[in-house]
C-alpha positions in Angstrom: 22.6 27.4 -23.6 21.8 25.7 -20.3 20.9 22.5 -22.1 24.5 22.1 -23.2 25.2 20.7 -19.7 22.0 18.7 -19.4 20.9 16.0 -21.8 17.4 14.7 -20.7 17.6 11.6 -22.9 19.6 9.3 -20.4 17.4 10.5 -17.6 14.3 9.5 -19.5 15.7 6.2 -20.7 17.8 5.0 -17.7 16.5 7.1 -14.9 20.1 8.3 -14.3 21.9 11.6 -14.6 25.4 13.0 -14.3 25.7 14.8 -11.0 28.6 17.0 -12.2 26.4 18.5 -15.0 23.6 19.2 -12.5 26.1 20.8 -10.1 27.3 23.1 -13.0 23.7 24.2 -13.6 23.1 24.7 -9.9 26.2 26.9 -9.5 25.2 28.9 -12.5 21.7 29.4 -11.1 23.0 30.4 -7.7 25.5 32.8 -9.2 22.9 34.5 -11.3 20.5 34.8 -8.3 23.2 36.4 -6.2 24.1 38.9 -9.0 20.4 39.8 -9.5 19.9 40.3 -5.7 23.0 42.5 -5.6 21.8 44.6 -8.6 18.3 44.9 -7.1 19.6 46.1 -3.8 21.7 48.9 -5.4 18.7 50.3 -7.3 16.4 52.9 -5.8 12.9 51.6 -6.5 
């Protein structure tokens, strides 16, 4: 679950967040986008 690496409560209370957790989500997002682009380019649509 993506929310395992992101807990919104401290952000709402303190206005702070852990950059490492955000980086993990960003890397996962970028990796999935790259995989989907590669899969899309291989298909004959």
